[in-house]
BAGUFI-266041 format. One line per 5 residues: their letters; for each residue y, z, x of N, C-alpha, C. Coordinates in pm, whole numbers, plus 50000, padded with zeros to 5 digits. Atoms other than C-alpha are relative to their C-alpha. Layout:
N
a) Y/Z/X/Y/Z/X/Y/Z/X; ... $
***
This chain:
213
mrvla) 49917/50104/49941/92632/87947/87597/49929/49938/50122; 50059/50071/49887/92505/87683/87837/50110/49972/50102; 49895/50001/49899/92700/87707/88161/49955/49922/50123; 50024/50074/49875/92723/87475/88461/50109/50038/50099; 49904/49976/49892/92891/87568/88792/49983/49891/50104 $
igssa) 50005/50105/49899/92980/87294/89038/50087/50038/50118; 49924/49971/49879/93100/87322/89397/49911/49985/50122; 50077/50005/49876/92990/87333/89759/49897/50112/50000; 50105/49899/49990/92686/87533/89859/50057/50140/50025; 49942/49870/49966/92899/87813/90009/50070/50063/49880 $
rlqal) 49926/49946/50114/93115/87847/89699/49905/50040/49886; 50099/49964/50100/92814/87848/89466/49931/50132/50037; 50063/49875/49955/92655/88122/89676/50092/50119/49975; 49904/49892/50024/92973/88332/89655/50006/50034/49851; 49998/49976/50145/92982/88288/89277/49879/50081/49956 $
mrgig) 50122/49933/50044/92622/88401/89243/49985/50140/50057; 49997/49861/49954/92692/88715/89443/50079/50088/49903; 49913/49925/50090/92935/88816/89169/49980/49962/49855; 50003/50025/50143/93018/88695/88821/49896/49897/49959; 50107/50094/50032/92757/88421/88841/49876/50071/49949 $
qrwqp) 50116/49924/50049/92496/88692/88783/50013/50030/49852; 49976/49977/50143/92658/88756/88446/49995/49868/49922; 49994/50129/50069/92711/88389/88360/49866/49927/49999; 50130/50068/49987/92365/88269/88475/50015/49848/49981; 49980/50144/50018/92484/87909/88520/49892/49917/50067 $
dlwey) 50067/50100/49918/92295/87602/88624/50095/49964/50113; 49917/50028/49883/92419/87504/88971/49989/49852/50036; 49996/50142/49962/92527/87154/89074/50086/49987/50124; 49926/50012/49874/92622/87104/89437/50075/49867/50002; 49913/50118/50009/92911/86859/89452/50047/49960/50140 $
pskts) 50034/50114/50087/92927/86576/89540/49850/49976/49995; 50141/50034/50017/92596/86446/89415/49992/49860/49941; 50020/50136/50052/92460/86101/89335/49944/50002/49858; 50058/49991/50135/92302/86228/89014/50092/50079/49908; 49919/49930/50099/92473/86347/88696/49928/50125/49953 $
pgwky) 50066/49880/50052/92407/86701/88571/49973/49992/49850; 50014/50008/50146/92417/86581/88209/50109/50079/49933; 49881/49925/50042/92766/86683/88105/49993/50047/49855; 49997/49969/50144/92708/86679/87727/49918/50124/49966; 50090/49888/50029/92447/86954/87752/50073/50134/50003 $
ydiiv) 49939/49871/49968/92693/87227/87859/50119/50034/49910; 49888/49948/50078/92937/87444/87662/50117/50041/50091; 49901/49955/49901/93119/87579/87971/49967/49933/50132; 50020/50059/49868/93166/87393/88299/50104/50060/50094; 49915/49931/49903/93307/87580/88599/50008/49917/50127 $
dlead) 49979/50077/49877/93458/87379/88887/50064/50091/50103; 49955/49901/49901/93490/87609/89188/50101/49945/50099; 49910/50058/49898/93698/87365/89395/50097/49899/49940; 49913/50096/50068/93918/87187/89140/50139/49993/50062; 49868/50000/49935/94230/87285/89336/49994/49950/50144 $
erpsp) 50015/50051/49864/94093/87131/89657/49968/49851/50006; 50035/50143/50005/93972/86785/89549/49995/49959/49854; 50002/50043/50140/93968/86570/89234/49878/50056/49926; 50109/49941/50077/93761/86737/88966/49932/49893/49914; 50071/50092/50090/93489/86544/88783/50029/50028/49853 $
afsay) 49965/49968/50138/93628/86713/88470/50067/49883/49930; 49914/50100/50062/93863/86424/88412/49933/49863/49987; 50074/50126/50018/93600/86149/88428/49869/50022/49925; 50126/49969/50069/93310/86328/88257/50022/50000/49849; 49993/49999/50146/93245/86270/87888/49934/50129/49952 $
ssalw) 50052/49869/50039/93210/86625/87758/50104/50070/49914; 49911/49918/50082/93356/86856/87494/50002/50144/50047; 50009/49864/49946/93293/87162/87712/50138/50057/50030; 49884/49932/49944/93554/87419/87804/49986/49997/50152; 50004/50006/49854/93638/87359/88170/50076/50119/50058 $
vlsav) 49938/49890/49927/93714/87658/88393/50022/49951/50142; 49965/50063/49873/93897/87522/88697/50058/50102/50097; 49936/49919/49897/93972/87700/89021/50145/49954/50013; 49858/50036/50002/94353/87711/89013/50080/50102/50080; 49934/49904/49912/94465/87921/89308/50093/49928/50098 $
kkplh) 49918/50075/49903/94591/87669/89565/50095/49903/49932; 49912/50079/50086/94740/87455/89289/49999/50065/49862; 50002/49945/50136/94853/87589/88951/49935/49904/49902; 50073/50079/50098/94671/87468/88644/50080/49880/49950; 49920/50110/50055/94960/87257/88516/50008/49881/50094 $
qllls) 50002/50111/49905/94944/87049/88835/49864/49931/50006; 50135/50057/49995/94570/86991/88800/49972/49907/49883; 50033/50074/50121/94569/86851/88447/50064/49862/50001; 49950/50138/50001/94606/86476/88402/50096/49974/49887; 49911/50017/50114/94780/86510/88066/50006/50131/49922 $
pawal) 49990/49876/50078/94901/86785/87828/49882/50024/49908; 50114/49984/50091/94601/86718/87604/49890/50087/50061; 50105/49922/49933/94374/86880/87865/50025/50151/49990; 49969/49857/50011/94553/87213/87814/49922/50068/49889; 50074/49944/50112/94352/87259/87496/49856/50035/50036 $
rcvga) 50140/49975/49965/94018/87267/87680/49980/50035/50147; 50011/49958/49860/94093/87391/88032/50069/50134/50020; 49933/49880/49950/94171/87728/88184/49989/49998/50152; 50006/49983/49855/94245/87812/88547/49953/50140/50034; 50052/49868/49962/94082/88100/88733/50001/50015/50151 $
nllpl) 50015/49969/49858/94069/88271/89069/49851/50012/50028; 50143/50005/49974/93720/88173/89181/49970/49992/50150; 50021/49998/49856/93765/88214/89556/49894/50103/50038; 50091/49895/49951/93504/88405/89759/50071/50135/50001; 49956/49863/50015/93547/88782/89724/50055/50024/49860 $
fcerp) 49942/49980/50132/93756/88743/89407/49900/49972/49889; 50100/50028/50103/93469/88587/89212/49882/50096/50011; 50107/49903/49984/93249/88870/89336/50034/50135/49936; 49963/49879/50073/93435/89133/89133/49974/49976/49851; 50039/50019/50140/93359/89195/88763/50108/49938/49912 $
lveac) 49891/50049/50084/93705/89108/88623/50042/49860/50045; 49958/50137/49970/93805/88740/88602/50149/49986/49974; 49855/50023/50011/94171/88660/88666/50021/49852/49966; 49993/50138/50049/94264/88348/88469/50134/49972/49934; 49877/50043/50067/94551/88150/88322/49965/49888/49902 $
alsda) 50020/50107/50099/94582/87910/88028/50135/49949/49956; 49876/50061/50046/94845/87670/87902/50003/49988/49848; 50003/49997/50146/94740/87703/87538/49922/50122/49954; 50071/49885/50055/94632/87995/87325/49859/49960/49956; 50131/50046/50045/94345/87785/87192/49898/50004/50114 $
awerf) 50091/49998/49885/94193/87742/87539/49972/50144/50042; 50019/49862/49958/94248/88109/87621/49905/50074/49905; 50088/49933/50095/94082/88231/87301/49856/49955/50016; 50135/50052/49980/93785/88006/87361/49939/50058/50127; 50047/49944/49874/93757/88131/87720/49966/50148/49985 $
qqwep) 50022/49856/50007/93791/88499/87633/49886/50037/49907; 50118/49975/50083/93531/88479/87359/49873/49992/50084; 50115/50014/49911/93290/88365/87630/50002/50105/50111; 49987/49907/49887/93424/88590/87909/50102/50108/49965; 49906/49895/50041/93579/88907/87761/50051/50085/50116 $
qsvrv) 49953/49923/49884/93603/89070/88105/50097/49913/50081; 49902/50087/49936/93912/88865/88188/50140/50050/49969; 49860/49965/50020/94285/88913/88223/50082/49872/50016; 49917/50120/49998/94545/88645/88151/50123/50025/50085; 49888/49986/49907/94805/88596/88426/50081/49871/49999 $
pdrvg) 49918/50123/49999/95090/88346/88481/49937/49889/50084; 50051/50119/49929/95007/87994/88597/50089/49972/50120; 49921/50013/49878/95143/88019/88951/49907/49987/50120; 50079/50009/49876/95020/87942/89304/49950/50140/50037; 50058/49872/49961/94783/88220/89407/49968/50091/49885 $
lvsar) 50011/49910/50116/94780/88362/89053/50063/50134/50037; 49938/49870/49966/94832/88737/89117/49934/50062/50122; 50063/49922/49893/94575/88912/89335/49986/49921/50129; 50013/50079/49877/94514/88624/89579/50135/49983/50069; 49866/50013/49942/94887/88577/89626/50041/50127/50073 $
ilcli) 49963/49873/49937/94943/88945/89699/49918/50025/50126; 50085/49974/49884/94645/88973/89933/50036/49909/50116; 49965/50094/49892/94740/88660/90129/50130/50040/50069; 49873/49955/49941/95091/88795/90179/49979/50124/50088; 50031/49881/49918/94951/89127/90306/49937/49956/50132 $
lneal) 50068/50046/49878/94723/88947/90553/50098/49929/50093; 49902/50074/49919/95003/88717/90670/50100/50095/50063; 49903/49903/49946/95245/89008/90712/49939/50079/50115; 50067/49929/49890/94990/89192/90926/49994/49912/50125; 50005/50092/49885/94953/88884/91148/50139/49978/50059 $
llkee) 49862/50011/49949/95332/88846/91174/50037/50122/50084; 49974/49877/49923/95355/89210/91287/49924/49999/50132; 50080/50011/49878/95077/89150/91537/50073/49917/50105; 49930/50088/49907/95276/88867/91693/50133/50061/50045; 49868/49942/49969/95613/89044/91675/49989/50117/50097 $
aqlsl) 50015/49880/49918/95488/89369/91831/49901/49982/50113; 50098/50030/49897/95232/89199/92058/49885/50101/49999; 50113/49911/50019/94951/89408/91919/49872/49918/49987; 50128/50066/50026/94583/89324/91902/49967/50012/49851; 50041/49993/50140/94429/89251/91563/49915/50125/49976 $
etidv) 50080/49878/50012/94192/89541/91630/50089/50121/49974; 49906/49889/50021/94491/89778/91649/50053/49998/49857; 49954/50012/50139/94625/89644/91318/49890/50046/49904; 50113/49963/50086/94279/89689/91164/49986/50153/49990; 50013/49854/49999/94261/90054/91270/50113/50065/49921 $
avklg) 49886/49944/50070/94610/90126/91138/49988/49982/49850; 50015/50027/50143/94535/89964/90803/49890/50086/49941; 50115/49927/50053/94199/90131/90759/50029/50151/49992; 49976/49856/49995/94310/90479/90861/50133/50040/49938; 49866/49964/50048/94679/90473/90775/50019/49975/49852 $
lnypy) 49981/50035/50140/94659/90305/90434/49877/50025/49915; 50126/49974/50071/94300/90387/90343/49957/49880/49916; 50046/50122/50067/94237/90025/90244/49847/49991/50007; 50147/50012/49996/93875/89939/90157/49951/49908/50110; 50036/50093/49894/93875/89660/90417/50111/49997/50104 $
tisew) 49898/50027/49899/94052/89592/90743/50056/49859/49975; 49942/50133/50011/94272/89284/90779/49895/49895/50038; 50102/50094/49955/93992/89108/90969/49890/49984/49896; 50107/50005/50099/93730/89199/90708/50045/49926/49874; 49948/50067/50118/93949/89083/90421/50011/49849/50025 $
gravg) 49984/50142/49967/94031/88755/90595/49868/49926/50005; 50132/50065/49993/93668/88679/90666/49935/49991/49863; 50064/49997/50131/93558/88777/90315/50057/49892/49907; 49937/50103/50082/93808/88550/90141/49984/49864/50065; 50001/50124/49924/93804/88288/90415/50140/49972/50051 $
wrhvk) 49865/50020/49944/94098/88246/90654/50056/49863/49963; 49951/50132/50040/94115/87877/90562/50065/50005/49863; 49942/49988/50133/94175/87967/90200/50133/50076/50004; 49875/49925/49984/94439/88222/90302/50111/49907/50047; 49900/50091/49946/94622/87960/90505/50045/49898/49896 $
eilla) 49965/50104/50096/94610/87697/90230/50081/50056/49883; 49918/49937/50103/94746/87939/89969/50142/50023/50052; 49868/49976/49940/95031/88035/90204/50077/49869/50017; 49933/50130/49987/95106/87667/90272/50050/49951/49865; 49957/50039/50134/95122/87604/89898/50121/50080/49955 $
lqaey) 49884/49917/50032/95361/87896/89854/50122/49955/50079; 49890/50047/49916/95571/87770/90144/50057/49869/49948; 49955/50128/50053/95586/87421/89994/50084/50019/49874; 49929/49979/50126/95708/87562/89663/50130/50079/50018; 49886/49910/49990/95949/87830/89781/50076/49990/50131 $
gadvy) 49930/50019/49874/96040/87732/90137/49948/50087/50112; 50049/49928/49881/95953/87841/90491/50078/50128/50025; 49922/49878/49980/96235/88096/90494/49947/50115/49914; 50054/49898/50090/96078/88279/90201/49858/50038/50040; 50139/49977/49964/95719/88239/90318/49970/49946/50140 $
piass) 50039/50041/49864/95698/88213/90698/49852/50030/50021; 50144/49983/49979/95340/88176/90817/49973/50037/50144; 50035/49956/49865/95196/88358/91118/49931/49888/50077; 50059/50107/49920/95110/88117/91398/49854/50026/50032; 50139/49968/49967/94786/88302/91474/49904/49967/49887 $
lenls) 50086/50037/50111/94658/88205/91130/49934/49865/50024; 50055/50133/49973/94600/87854/91263/49863/50009/50065; 50129/49985/49934/94320/87960/91498/49898/50073/49914; 50092/49926/50086/94173/88207/91251/49940/49914/49891; 50045/50082/50111/94143/87938/90985/49912/49883/50044 $
lps) 50087/50105/49952/93951/87697/91209/49854/50032/49969; 50142/49973/50024/93579/87654/91130/49937/50070/50119; 50065/49925/49891/93368/87898/91330/49872/49931/50044 $
***
């Protein structure tokens, strides 16, 4: 299979630290003034389809498109129901794309079967904001920050409690940096927009953490 991955330099680097080593894609840093030659590829992976308009919908190609669908569900990304036959959504955020198992969703069995034939190390999950693991992790990180503010604790204290008390592989700070605090905030904002601020209150300290360093 001929595979193309498109996205920013940082996202392409994260992909190649993980499942990109298995996929061995050609890399196309987006945006670019030159075309990668869409017709050549069987699989095209858009690492930032849930953050900006994807070239999927203007490119002439019969490829299967694998779209990042964490901040927006797949059904909101597609321009028409016809695209459900050749698109799947996946959690391709930093850290998550660095693990061997791919978490993905599909709106048609045909697209899912085509995807899983190419990527058998995958699990099908519901088409929802955050999918499964990113949604759960973001809520854990946000809850830790809410506790920090409520109890007037330092983030270092929370980190020690999480690492020693829960035996987590990462501290809250390490997890946030690995995924990217900006991504955490944007997933939480998407959940808040869908379910309401009462259901998903967001820690105020997340604002400063999500700023570019």
